[in-house]
Each structure stands twice: as structure tokens, then as C-alpha cells.
C-alpha positions, 0 to 999 in steps of 0.5 A: 500500500505504501509503495502505491501511495509513493508512486502516486505522489511521485507521479503528481509531483512530477507534473506539479513542480514543472507546471509551477516553473512553467507558470513563472516562465510564462509570466516572465514571457508576458512581461517581455511581450509587454515591454516589446510592445511598448518599446516597439510603439516608441521606436515606430513613433506611433501614437500612444493609443496604438494597439491600446486594446492589445496592450490591455489584453496582454495586461489582463492575460498577465493578471489571469496568469498570476491568478492561475499561479496562486490557484496552483500554489493553493493546490500544492498546499492542499496536496502537501496536506494530503501527503500527511493524511496518507502517511507520506509526510517525511517524503520529499518530491524535489520542490524548488522552494517552500510552499507555505500556507496561503496567508489570510490576506490572500484568502480574504482579498483575491487578486482582481483586475479592473480592465474593462472588457 
């Protein structure tokens, strides 16, 4: 029974940890896209309003990516609790950082966006 639980936990961790890293990478890529859009407009000496809706959409995508990152963090924390529930509390799965519990502030006031659709 313990071996099956270990195998299941390792299978989940092998998907979760790279997913967390990929979310960070895509948030960075989104920031680079935002910078390229603004710098490109400046280089082209285009009006400030050029591609404004596209810039808003990229910014909104960043908000949603950060929301997704928070949800995955919460899922990771929940899986850590499940790990203890099934008797695997002493097992490490290669996390690259601490996964602390969500703060009360995060739980009370989730990230919201104010960009009009």
C-alpha cells in the first residue's frame, strides 16, 4: 500500500513542480511581450493609443496568469496536506522552494483586475 501511495505522489509531483516553473516562465514571457510592445510603439513613433486594446489584453492575460499561479500554489498546499493524511509526510518530491500556507490576506482579498472588457 505504501509503495502505491509513493508512486502516486511521485507521479503528481512530477507534473506539479514543472507546471509551477512553467507558470513563472510564462509570466516572465508576458512581461517581455509587454515591454516589446511598448518599446516597439516608441521606436515606430506611433501614437500612444496604438494597439491600446492589445496592450490591455496582454495586461489582463498577465493578471489571469498570476491568478492561475496562486490557484496552483493553493493546490500544492492542499496536496502537501494530503501527503500527511496518507502517511507520506517525511517524503520529499524535489520542490524548488517552500510552499507555505496561503496567508489570510490572500484568502480574504483575491487578486482582481479592473480592465474593462
